[in-house]
C-alpha positions in Angstrom: -10.9 -5.9 -12.9 -10.9 -3.6 -15.9 -7.5 -4.8 -16.8 -8.5 -8.5 -16.7 -12.1 -8.7 -17.9 -12.3 -6.3 -20.8 -9.3 -7.5 -22.7 -10.3 -11.2 -22.4 -13.6 -10.4 -24.2 -12.5 -7.5 -26.5 -9.2 -9.0 -27.7 -10.8 -12.3 -28.8 -12.5 -12.6 -32.3 -16.3 -12.1 -31.9 -17.1 -15.8 -32.8 -14.6 -17.0 -30.2 -15.3 -14.5 -27.3 -15.4 -16.8 -24.3 -18.0 -17.2 -21.6 -16.0 -16.0 -18.6 -16.5 -17.4 -15.2 -15.2 -14.9 -12.6 -14.4 -16.5 -9.3 -13.5 -13.8 -6.8 -11.8 -16.0 -4.1 -14.3 -15.0 -1.4 -13.5 -11.2 -1.7 -16.2 -9.8 0.7 -15.3 -6.2 0.1 -16.2 -6.4 -3.6 -19.7 -7.7 -3.4 -22.0 -4.8 -4.7 -19.2 -3.0 -6.5 -18.3 -6.2 -8.4 -21.9 -6.9 -9.3 -22.4 -3.4 -10.6 -19.3 -3.5 -12.7 -19.8 -6.9 -14.2 -23.4 -6.3 -15.3 -22.1 -4.6 -18.5 -20.5 -7.9 -19.7 -23.1 -10.3 -21.1 -20.6 -13.1 -21.2 -19.4 -12.9 -17.7 -20.8 -14.9 -14.9 -19.8 -14.4 -11.2 -19.5 -17.5 -9.1 -19.0 -17.1 -5.3 -17.8 -19.7 -2.8 -19.2 -19.8 0.7 -15.7 -19.8 2.2 -12.1 -19.3 1.0 -11.3 -22.4 -1.0 -7.9 -21.5 -2.4 -6.8 -21.4 -6.0 -6.9 -25.1 -6.8 -10.3 -26.0 -5.6 -11.8 -22.7 -6.9 -10.5 -23.6 -10.3 -12.0 -27.0 -10.1 -15.3 -25.4 -9.2 -15.1 -23.1 -12.3 -14.2 -26.0 -14.5 -17.1 -28.0 -13.3 -19.5 -25.2 -14.2 -18.0 -24.5 -17.6 -19.8 -25.9 -20.7 -17.5 -24.8 -23.5 -15.4 -27.2 -25.5 -12.2 -25.6 -24.2 -11.3 -24.4 -20.7 -8.9 -21.5 -20.4 -7.4 -20.7 -17.0 -6.1 -17.3 -16.2 -5.0 -15.5 -13.0 -6.9 -12.4 -11.9 -3.7 -10.4 -11.9 -2.9 -10.7 -15.7 -3.8 -9.0 -18.9 -4.2 -10.8 -22.3 -2.7 -9.3 -25.4 -4.0 -8.9 -29.0 -4.9 -12.2 -30.7 -4.2 -14.1 -27.5 -6.9 -16.8 -28.0 -6.8 -18.2 -31.6 -3.2 -19.6 -31.4 -4.1 -21.6 -28.3 -7.3 -23.0 -29.8 -5.6 -23.8 -33.1 -3.1 -26.1 -31.3 -5.9 -27.9 -29.4 -7.8 -28.3 -32.6 -4.8 -30.1 -34.1 -4.6 -32.5 -31.0 -7.3 -32.4 -28.4 -5.0 -34.1 -25.9 -2.7 -31.1 -25.9 -2.4 -28.5 -23.1 -1.2 -25.2 -24.4 0.3 -22.2 -22.5 0.7 -18.6 -23.7 4.0 -16.8 -23.4 3.9 -15.0 -20.1 5.1 -11.5 -20.2 5.8 -9.1 -17.3 3.6 -6.3 -16.0 5.3 -4.1 -13.5 3.4 -4.1 -10.2 4.2 -0.4 -9.6 3.4 1.3 -12.9 1.8 -1.5 -14.9 4.3 -1.2 -17.7 4.3 -4.2 -20.1 7.4 -5.9 -21.3 8.4 -9.3 -22.8 9.7 -11.9 -20.5 13.5 -12.2 -20.2 14.9 -14.6 -22.7 11.5 -14.9 -24.5 10.9 -18.4 -25.7 12.3 -21.0 -23.3 11.3 -24.5 -22.0 9.7 -24.9 -18.6 11.8 -26.9 -16.2 12.4 -27.6 -12.5 15.2 -28.2 -10.1 15.1 -31.0 -7.5 13.7 -28.7 -4.8 10.8 -28.3 -7.2 11.4 -24.6 -8.0 10.3 -23.7 -11.5 13.1 -22.9 -13.9 13.4 -21.9 -17.6 16.0 -23.5 -19.9 17.0 -22.8 -23.5 15.2 -24.7 -26.3 17.7 -27.3 -27.5 18.7 -27.3 -31.2 16.8 -30.6 -31.7 13.5 -28.9 -30.8 14.0 -25.5 -32.4 11.5 -24.7 -35.1 12.3 -23.2 -38.5 9.7 -20.5 -37.7 10.3 -19.2 -34.1 6.6 -18.4 -33.8 5.7 -22.1 -34.0 4.6 -23.8 -30.7 7.2 -25.9 -29.0 7.2 -28.7 -26.5 7.7 -27.8 -22.8 8.1 -30.4 -19.9 6.2 -28.3 -17.3 4.2 -25.1 -17.2 5.0 -22.0 -15.2 1.7 -22.0 -13.3 -1.9 -21.1 -13.9 -2.2 -19.8 -17.5 -3.2 -22.5 -19.9 -6.0 -23.9 -22.2 -7.1 -27.5 -22.4 -10.0 -29.4 -24.0 -12.6 -29.7 -21.3 -13.3 -33.4 -21.8 -9.6 -34.2 -21.8 -9.1 -32.1 -18.6 -11.7 -34.2 -16.8 -10.4 -37.5 -18.3 -7.1 -36.6 -16.7 -8.9 -36.2 -13.4 -8.7 -32.4 -13.4 -6.6 -31.0 -10.6 -5.9 -33.3 -7.7 -8.6 -32.2 -5.2 -6.3 -33.2 -2.3 -3.9 -30.3 -3.1 -4.4 -27.4 -0.8 -4.6 -23.6 -1.5 -2.0 -23.3 -4.3 1.4 -24.7 -5.2 2.5 -27.8 -6.9 -0.6 -28.0 -9.1 1.4 -26.9 -12.2 3.7 -29.9 -11.8 0.8 -32.3 -11.2 -1.0 -31.3 -14.4 2.2 -31.2 -16.4 3.5 -34.6 -15.4 0.0 -36.0 -15.8 -0.6 -34.8 -19.3 2.7 -36.0 -20.6 2.7 -39.4 -18.8 -0.9 -40.2 -19.6 -0.9 -39.9 -23.4 -1.0 -36.1 -24.1 1.5 -33.3 -24.5 2.1 -29.7 -23.6 3.2 -26.8 -25.8 4.1 -23.2 -25.3 2.6 -20.9 -28.0 4.8 -17.8 -28.8 2.0 -16.1 -30.7 -0.2 -16.0 -27.6 0.9 -13.4 -25.2 -0.4 -12.7 -21.7 1.0 -10.2 -19.3 1.3 -11.2 -15.6 1.7 -9.0 -12.5 4.4 -10.5 -10.2 3.3 -9.2 -6.8 5.6 -8.2 -4.0 3.3 -9.8 -1.5 0.2 -11.9 -1.3 -2.8 -9.7 -0.3 -4.5 -12.3 1.7 -3.8 -14.7 4.6 -2.8 -18.3 3.8 -2.1 -21.2 6.1 1.5 -22.0 7.1 4.1 -22.9 4.6 3.6 -26.6 5.2 0.7 -26.6 2.7 3.1 -26.0 -0.2 5.6 -28.6 1.0 2.7 -31.0 1.5 1.5 -30.4 -2.0 4.9 -30.9 -3.5 5.3 -34.2 -1.6 1.8 -35.3 -2.7 2.7 -34.7 -6.4 6.1 -36.4 -6.0 4.6 -39.5 -4.3 1.9 -39.8 -6.9 3.9 -39.1 -10.1 7.6 -39.1 -9.6 8.3 -42.7 -8.5 11.9 -43.3 -7.4 12.8 -39.7 -8.5 11.0 -38.3 -5.4 14.1 -39.4 -3.4 16.1 -36.7 -5.1 13.7 -34.1 -3.6 13.9 -35.6 -0.1 17.7 -35.6 -0.3 17.5 -31.8 -0.7 14.5 -31.3 1.5 14.8 -33.9 4.3 12.1 -32.1 6.3 9.6 -33.3 3.6 10.0 -36.9 4.6 7.8 -36.8 7.6 5.0 -34.7 6.1 1.7 -36.5 5.4 0.4 -36.4 1.8 -3.1 -37.4 2.8 -4.8 -40.3 1.0 -3.4 -40.6 -2.6 -5.0 -43.9 -3.4 -7.5 -42.3 -5.8 -4.7 -40.6 -7.6 -2.7 -43.8 -7.9 -5.8 -45.6 -9.2 -6.3 -42.8 -11.8 -2.7 -43.3 -13.0 -3.3 -47.0 -13.3 -6.6 -46.6 -15.1 -5.1 -44.2 -17.6 -2.2 -46.5 -18.2 0.2 -43.7 -17.6 3.9 -44.1 -18.3 6.4 -43.9 -15.4 8.5 -40.9 -14.4 11.7 -42.5 -15.8 10.1 -42.4 -19.2 9.2 -38.7 -18.6 12.7 -37.8 -17.8 14.1 -39.7 -20.8 11.6 -38.7 -23.4 10.3 -35.3 -22.4 12.6 -33.6 -19.8 15.8 -35.2 -21.1 17.6 -31.8 -21.2 16.7 -30.8 -17.6 19.5 -32.8 -15.9 22.1 -30.9 -18.0 21.1 -27.8 -16.1 19.8 -29.3 -12.8 21.4 -32.7 -12.2 19.5 -34.9 -9.7 22.7 -36.2 -8.2 25.1 -33.7 -6.7 28.0 -33.8 -4.2 26.6 -33.9 -0.7 26.6 -30.6 1.1 29.4 -29.8 3.6 26.7 -28.6 6.0 22.9 -28.5 6.2 20.5 -26.7 8.5 19.3 -23.4 9.7 21.3 -20.2 10.1 20.4 -18.7 13.5 21.2 -15.5 15.2 21.6 -16.9 18.7 21.3 -13.5 20.5 18.1 -12.6 18.8 16.9 -16.1 18.2 16.0 -15.3 14.6 16.7 -17.3 11.5 17.8 -16.3 8.0 14.7 -16.6 5.7 14.7 -16.6 1.9 11.0 -15.6 1.4 9.5 -18.5 -0.7 13.0 -19.8 -1.4 13.2 -18.1 -4.8 16.6 -17.5 -6.3 17.7 -13.8 -6.2 15.2 -12.8 -3.5 16.4 -10.7 -0.5 17.3 -12.4 2.7 15.7 -11.4 6.0 15.6 -12.4 9.7 12.4 -14.0 10.9 11.1 -16.2 13.7 12.7 -19.6 13.6 10.2 -22.4 12.7 10.8 -26.0 13.3 11.3 -27.8 9.9 10.7 -24.5 8.1 11.7 -25.3 4.5 12.4 -21.6 3.6 14.8 -21.4 6.5 16.9 -24.5 5.7 20.2 -23.9 4.0 23.0 -26.0 2.5 26.7 -25.2 2.2 28.2 -26.8 -0.8 31.5 -28.6 -0.8 34.5 -26.3 -1.7 37.0 -28.3 -3.7 
């Protein structure tokens, strides 16, 4: 808490020091200790939920209680750097329909050492299994001054600032999304397709702790898959098929009722996803083409003797493999073997 709260207030200019809403995700073990610690910060207000709501709905609650002109969303496991706030506010002042993201640096989870993210300034992108990726800024978009903000198709996750009225005009987060996951794509697609834009701001730096494990229980992995399908069905039009070709187990998942989200898209006169891919994310297919040769094989890799399956732990590239209990339609335990030509 010292790492998060003090820098947010102390490293912002006095006139811009934000009113901070701290939403502790139903952390019962921090009740009195948290109250005692936070009393020293006049601009911090603690808001508690009656039950665990998950990241998305908790952020919606915080946004509904905020009264400032600009909303800034941060994770609890991050640390802002010097002068982190003015560059974000400046870009929003130039265009109130802009969502802005700081450069996300790395804080080591063992010793809390701080270092710049690998590759530094790069565009946010995605592959067709909806894993977040980073790609080089193409020459056409490179600025004469590398410290200038640059356009990015999608954000990495939960660190961004947005004009409060514009956030709600866009419908906020889709309240039908569960726990966490997929919300970064929903807000990214929505702002671009519905008349706004998104920029990464190199002069705003925020360190993020990438944890080895999540320190709380979450529902089964189907919530993430359901969220991704809900976003795809709402915003990606015919391009959603490319996801289902790679994740056929998503086809039978229920998205829940998305009629309100479809109506919002119609009301805002949003462009289609084909426009998004042509005008905003035109460089993504160069690195992650939507159409690839069909796999030679597809399915789970099972140890028949132990009845365990190879699991990739969140499906992230470069993570260690492990054996785990086989789960029907488990997306993290589904593998493809590419054609060998």
